C-alpha positions in Angstrom: -29.7 19.5 -13.5 -26.3 20.1 -15.5 -23.2 18.2 -14.2 -21.8 21.4 -14.4 -24.5 22.7 -11.9 -25.1 19.9 -9.6 -24.0 20.0 -6.1 -20.4 18.4 -5.3 -20.7 15.2 -2.6 -20.2 15.6 0.6 -17.9 14.2 3.2 -16.8 14.5 6.6 -14.6 17.5 6.8 -11.5 15.2 8.1 -12.1 13.1 5.0 -11.7 15.8 2.5 -8.6 17.2 4.4 -7.4 13.5 4.0 -8.4 13.5 0.2 -6.5 16.4 -0.7 -3.1 14.5 0.5 -2.5 16.6 2.9 -2.2 14.2 5.6 -4.0 11.1 7.1 -7.2 10.9 7.9 -6.4 10.4 12.1 -4.5 13.8 12.0 -6.8 15.4 10.1 -9.3 14.7 12.7 -6.9 16.0 15.5 -6.5 19.3 13.7 -9.7 19.7 13.5 -10.9 18.5 17.5 -7.5 21.6 17.9 -9.4 24.3 16.0 -7.0 24.5 13.6 -9.1 24.3 10.5 -11.7 26.5 9.5 -14.3 27.0 6.7 -15.1 30.4 5.3 -13.3 31.9 8.7 -16.0 29.9 11.1 -13.4 27.0 13.0 -14.7 23.7 12.7 -14.4 21.3 15.4 -16.3 18.4 14.3 -14.2 16.0 12.0 -17.7 14.7 10.2 -18.8 18.3 9.9 -20.5 18.0 6.2 -18.4 19.2 3.6 -18.2 19.6 -0.5 -15.2 17.6 -1.8 -14.3 20.4 -3.6 -14.9 23.3 -1.0 -12.5 25.9 -1.8 -12.8 28.0 1.6 -10.9 25.8 4.0 -8.3 27.0 6.2 -5.5 25.1 7.9 -3.8 27.6 10.4 -5.2 30.6 8.8 -4.1 29.7 5.4 -5.9 28.5 2.4 -6.1 25.0 1.6 -4.9 23.6 -1.0 -4.2 20.0 -2.8 -0.5 18.3 -2.1 1.5 17.4 -5.1 0.7 13.9 -5.7 3.5 12.0 -4.5 4.2 8.1 -5.8 7.6 6.2 -4.9 9.0 3.0 -4.4 11.0 1.8 -1.4 13.2 -1.8 -1.1 11.7 -2.6 2.2 14.5 -4.2 4.3 13.3 -7.3 6.3 12.7 -6.3 10.1 11.1 -3.1 9.4 7.1 -2.7 10.5 4.4 -1.2 7.8 3.3 1.6 10.4 3.7 4.9 10.9 4.2 4.4 14.4 4.4 1.0 16.7 3.3 0.9 19.7 5.8 -2.0 20.8 8.8 0.6 19.7 9.9 -1.5 16.8 11.8 0.0 13.8 9.6 1.2 10.9 9.9 1.5 7.3 9.4 5.4 7.8 13.3 5.3 9.1 14.3 4.9 5.5 13.0 8.2 4.9 14.6 9.9 7.5 15.9 13.2 6.7 14.2 13.9 2.9 11.2 16.5 3.3 8.0 14.4 1.9 5.4 15.3 3.7 2.8 13.1 4.7 2.9 9.6 2.8 1.8 6.7 3.5 2.6 3.1 2.6 0.2 1.6 -0.3 -0.3 -2.0 1.1 2.1 -3.6 3.4 4.8 -6.2 4.0 4.8 -7.7 6.8 8.0 -7.8 9.2 10.0 -10.6 7.8 9.5 -9.6 4.5 11.1 -7.6 1.9 11.3 -5.7 -1.3 8.9 -3.8 -3.1 6.8 -1.3 -1.1 4.9 1.8 -2.5 3.9 5.1 -1.0 1.4 8.2 -1.4 -0.4 11.3 -0.4 -2.6 10.3 -3.1 -5.3 8.0 -0.9 -7.4 7.7 -4.7 -4.5 6.3 -6.2 -3.2 4.2 -3.3 -7.0 2.7 -3.1 -7.2 1.9 -7.0 -3.8 -0.2 -6.4 -4.7 -2.1 -3.7 -8.2 -2.4 -5.2 -8.4 -6.5 -5.5 -10.8 -6.4 -8.5 -8.4 -3.2 -10.0 -5.0 -3.3 -8.6 -2.2 -4.6 -10.7 -1.0 -8.5 -9.2 1.9 -8.7 -7.2 5.0 -10.9 -7.8 6.7 -12.4 -5.1 10.3 -14.9 -5.0 9.9 -17.0 -1.7 12.9 -19.0 -0.6 10.7 -22.5 0.9 12.5 -25.5 2.9 11.7 -28.3 0.5 12.0 -28.4 -3.3 8.1 -28.7 -4.4 7.0 -31.1 -7.0 5.4 -30.0 -9.8 1.8 -31.3 -8.5 2.4 -29.3 -5.4 3.1 -26.0 -7.3 -0.3 -26.5 -9.1 -2.2 -26.9 -5.8 -1.0 -22.9 -4.7 -3.1 -21.8 -8.0 -6.1 -24.8 -7.3 -5.8 -23.1 -3.6 -6.9 -24.6 -0.2 -9.1 -23.5 2.3 -7.2 -22.1 5.4 -9.3 -20.8 8.5 -12.5 -20.2 6.9 -10.6 -18.3 4.0 -9.8 -19.8 0.3 -6.0 -18.7 -0.6 -4.8 -19.4 -3.8 -1.9 -18.3 -6.2 -2.3 -17.1 -9.6 0.8 -18.7 -10.7 3.6 -20.5 -9.1 6.9 -21.5 -10.8 9.7 -23.2 -9.9 12.7 -20.6 -10.3 16.0 -22.9 -8.9 15.9 -25.5 -6.6 19.2 -26.6 -4.3 19.5 -30.2 -2.4 17.0 -28.8 0.5 15.4 -25.8 0.0 14.1 -23.9 -3.6 13.2 -20.6 -4.9 9.8 -19.9 -5.7 8.4 -17.2 -8.0 4.6 -16.6 -7.1 2.0 -14.1 -8.2 -0.8 -13.1 -6.5 -4.1 -11.0 -8.0 -5.0 -10.4 -4.5 -3.3 -9.2 -1.0 -5.1 -11.0 2.4 -2.9 -10.9 5.6 0.0 -13.3 5.4 -1.4 -14.8 2.7 1.7 -16.4 0.9 3.1 -17.6 4.5 -0.3 -19.0 5.3 -0.8 -20.7 1.8 2.2 -22.6 1.8 2.2 -23.5 5.5 -1.1 -25.4 4.4 1.2 -27.6 2.5 4.0 -28.3 4.7 6.5 -25.2 3.3 8.3 -22.7 5.5 9.1 -19.8 4.1 12.8 -18.6 4.5 12.6 -15.6 3.0 10.1 -13.7 1.1 11.1 -11.0 -1.4 8.6 -8.9 -3.8 10.1 -8.0 -6.5 7.0 -6.4 -8.7 3.8 -4.7 -8.6 2.5 -4.9 -12.3 5.1 -4.4 -14.6 7.0 -2.1 -11.8 9.8 -4.3 -11.1 12.4 -4.0 -8.1 15.2 -3.6 -10.4 18.7 -2.6 -9.1 17.2 -0.3 -6.1 19.5 -0.9 -3.0 17.8 -2.4 -0.4 16.5 0.5 2.3 16.9 3.1 -0.6 13.7 4.8 -2.7 13.0 6.7 -5.6 10.1 8.5 -7.2 8.3 6.5 -9.8 7.8 8.6 -12.9 4.4 10.1 -13.7 4.4 7.1 -16.7 5.0 4.4 -13.9 2.2 5.9 -11.7 -0.5 6.0 -14.1 0.4 2.6 -15.7 -0.3 0.7 -12.4 -3.8 2.2 -12.2 -4.3 0.6 -15.7 -2.5 -3.1 -15.2 -5.8 -5.1 -15.0 -8.5 -3.1 -16.9 
């Protein structure tokens, strides 16, 4: 069987919808359960209904389904916002920064915790997002971190050697002193993976408290002069280059 004639791989219908960049898989499943999705005129109510990835006869609300135009954008996340579509505790989320913008469905690519700030990517392209966040293929992330002491060179070296914290090996790819005052300092820390609260946990293990944490770059995409709370689309070149940073 030639590649041209080989049957397309099949997935659950909700996953196929989300892969088209129109909604999250959770939202797609809800549409299906509500009877809004049909294939070749037949309403499907099972989100896991086996569906060809390239199925062309899908309709939503009676209209043929087309792939959404790819969206890739960057936000300078302010401190105090949570990286989620909705918060069960009623806290402000990063989506507040997009109020009034007609962007359709977009999702965060990775995350920054509530107390962190800086460069955060969003996209409606799940495959692009998966490549960016994959620890094997994704680009490095660079952070500027203010800490409550001035670390000695040996301590910076220890950050790259790593330490076991609660059964996880935490380490920085690089750690350098940017500037120092009498009682605190700014470090530049580079990560090549993204574990939960990795920098805060790593520094805490060495007796340092994080006073401020700002992600300033993903690969060679720098935060630059983008104002806090503002966003801009990535150019096609920027979006493509992020995929090849570590290949």
